[in-house]
C-alpha positions as CSV (number, residue, x, y, z in Angstrom):
1,M,0.0,0.0,0.0
2,A,1.1,3.6,-0.6
3,T,0.5,7.0,0.8
4,Y,-0.7,9.9,-1.3
5,A,2.6,11.5,-0.9
6,S,4.4,8.6,-2.5
7,L,2.2,8.6,-5.6
8,T,3.9,9.8,-8.9
9,A,3.0,13.3,-10.4
10,E,1.0,11.7,-13.1
11,Q,-1.1,9.5,-10.5
12,K,-1.7,12.6,-8.4
13,A,-2.7,14.6,-11.7
14,R,-5.4,11.8,-12.5
15,L,-6.7,11.9,-9.0
16,S,-6.9,15.7,-9.4
17,E,-8.9,15.4,-12.4
18,Y,-11.2,12.6,-11.1
19,D,-11.9,14.0,-7.6
20,P,-13.9,17.3,-8.6
21,L,-15.7,15.3,-11.2
22,A,-16.8,12.4,-8.9
23,R,-17.7,15.0,-6.1
24,G,-19.7,17.2,-8.4
25,L,-21.6,14.1,-9.7
26,A,-22.3,13.0,-6.1
27,G,-24.1,16.4,-5.6
28,E,-26.0,16.1,-8.8
29,L,-26.9,12.4,-8.0
30,A,-28.2,13.5,-4.6
31,R,-30.4,16.2,-6.0
32,L,-31.7,13.9,-8.7
33,M,-32.5,11.1,-6.1
34,T,-34.6,13.6,-4.3
35,R,-36.8,14.3,-7.4
36,L,-36.7,10.6,-8.2
37,Q,-38.0,9.6,-4.8
38,A,-40.7,12.2,-5.0
39,C,-41.9,10.7,-8.3
40,V,-41.7,7.1,-7.0
41,D,-43.8,8.0,-3.9
42,L,-46.5,9.7,-5.9
43,Y,-46.5,6.9,-8.2
44,N,-46.7,4.3,-5.4
45,N,-49.3,6.2,-3.4
46,D,-51.6,7.2,-6.1
47,V,-50.7,7.0,-9.6
48,S,-50.2,3.3,-9.9
49,A,-53.8,2.6,-8.9
50,I,-55.1,5.2,-11.3
51,L,-53.1,3.6,-14.2
52,T,-54.8,0.3,-13.4
53,L,-58.1,1.7,-14.1
54,L,-57.2,2.6,-17.7
55,D,-57.5,0.2,-20.8
56,N,-54.0,-1.5,-21.6
57,G,-52.4,0.8,-24.1
58,E,-54.5,3.8,-23.3
59,V,-52.5,7.1,-24.2
60,V,-52.0,9.4,-21.2
61,P,-51.9,13.0,-22.5
62,I,-48.6,14.9,-22.1
63,E,-48.5,17.3,-19.3
64,A,-44.8,17.9,-19.2
65,G,-44.3,20.5,-21.9
66,L,-41.1,19.0,-23.1
67,A,-40.1,19.4,-26.7
68,D,-40.1,16.5,-28.9
69,A,-41.7,14.2,-26.1
70,A,-43.7,11.4,-27.5
71,E,-47.0,9.9,-26.4
72,M,-46.9,7.4,-23.6
73,T,-49.4,4.9,-22.7
74,D,-50.2,3.5,-19.3
75,L,-47.9,0.6,-19.8
76,D,-45.0,2.9,-21.0
77,H,-45.5,4.8,-17.7
78,V,-45.3,1.6,-15.7
79,T,-42.1,0.5,-17.6
80,L,-40.5,4.1,-16.8
81,Q,-41.5,3.8,-13.3
82,S,-39.8,0.4,-13.0
83,Y,-36.6,2.0,-14.0
84,F,-37.1,4.9,-11.5
85,Q,-37.8,2.2,-8.7
86,G,-34.5,0.5,-9.5
87,V,-32.5,3.8,-9.3
88,V,-33.9,4.9,-5.8
89,A,-32.5,1.8,-4.5
90,Y,-29.3,3.9,-4.3
91,N,-31.1,6.5,-2.1
92,T,-30.7,4.8,1.2
93,A,-29.5,6.8,4.1
94,A,-26.1,5.2,3.7
95,H,-25.9,6.3,0.1
96,R,-27.0,9.8,1.0
97,A,-24.4,10.1,3.7
98,N,-21.7,9.2,1.2
99,Y,-23.1,11.8,-1.4
100,V,-22.9,14.4,1.4
101,Q,-19.4,13.4,2.4
102,A,-18.3,13.7,-1.3
103,A,-20.2,17.0,-2.2
104,G,-21.0,18.6,1.1
105,A,-24.5,19.0,2.5
106,Q,-25.3,22.3,0.8
107,N,-24.5,20.7,-2.7
108,T,-27.0,17.8,-2.3
109,V,-30.2,19.8,-1.9
């Protein structure tokens, strides 16, 4: 094992390139996780039951106002939500503590 001081100049330079990138991404990820968790909670608490009322393949009108967004059916929303559910598995208290450690608390909200 080595100490930081014993690394080569090139190794230190690579760490210097990596560190701000990783820390900045940790902050962005923490902020995204907050939004994803809110979406997952809304889906789990209300939207999932509402979507089950629709006929399979029923188009849900676009409310997002996003340019070039395509129509989505009830089943498309279920699929999208399954992706979100998988991602928020990385939003535990331990994960969030690591994001705060990397980016600082003020950069994670």
